[in-house]
N, C-alpha and C positions, 0 to 999 in steps of 0.2 A: 506554703499554705497548707494548713491542716484541713483535710476533707471531712465532711459530715460522716462519711462511712467509717473513717478512722476512729472518730470519737464514739460512734455507736458501737463499734466492735469492743472498744475499751469499756464502755458502760456495761455492755452485755456480759463481758467476762468478769469484771470486778464486782458487779452486783449479782452475779449468778442468775441472770434472767433467761437463760436457756433459749436464746434466739429472739426473745420478745423485743429487745432494743433495736434489732436490725430493721424493724418496721416503724420506728419512731421517726417523726419529722422535726423540723426546727421548732414547730409550735407545741410539741409535746411537753406538757408540764412535768417537772421532776419533783422538786422539794415540796412536800405536803401532798403530792398526788401519787407518788410511787413509794409503797410501804418499805421496799428494800433500801431506800435512800434515807437511812437514819444517820445519826451523828458519827457513828463509827465508819459508815460507808462514805461519808463526806471526807473523812480523813484518808481513807483508802484511795478515793478518787484523786485527791490532791497529790498524794504520793505517786499514784499512777501517772498523772499528768506530768509531774516532774521527771519521772523515770523515762517515760515513753517519748516525751517531746523535748527533753533536755533543757528544761527551764527550772527556775527557782520561784516558788510562790511564798510570799511573805504573809503572815497571819493577817496583817492589816489590809491586804488586797482582797480578802474573801468576805463576801456578805451573802445574805440569803438571795439577793438578786442574781448573784453569779450562778446559782443552782436553780433558779426559778423555772427555766425551760432548757431544752436541748439547745435552742438557738442562743440563749444568753451564755451558756457554758461554752459553746463553740466560739462565740465572739471573744470571750475571755481568753481561751486557749490560743486562738489565732493572734490576738494582741500580744500575748506573752511571747509567742514564738517569733513574731516579726520584730520584737524588740521595742 
């Protein structure tokens, strides 16, 4: 099971948030609320998820809802990892 802390560290690193993400909760809004999360950052996050958690993410699996909040992203990653 992927822990919230694991995801927050990855978000912080890939988005260059300098520790800000470490204080996020599952309810923290991402897409549309976090200026650093633009279309290029979404691609970097998908690649980071694939690399760090050993999963493959197909284009048709991704939607705005996936990146709506920390919680929705965590649920997506956990579902991918658990198969």
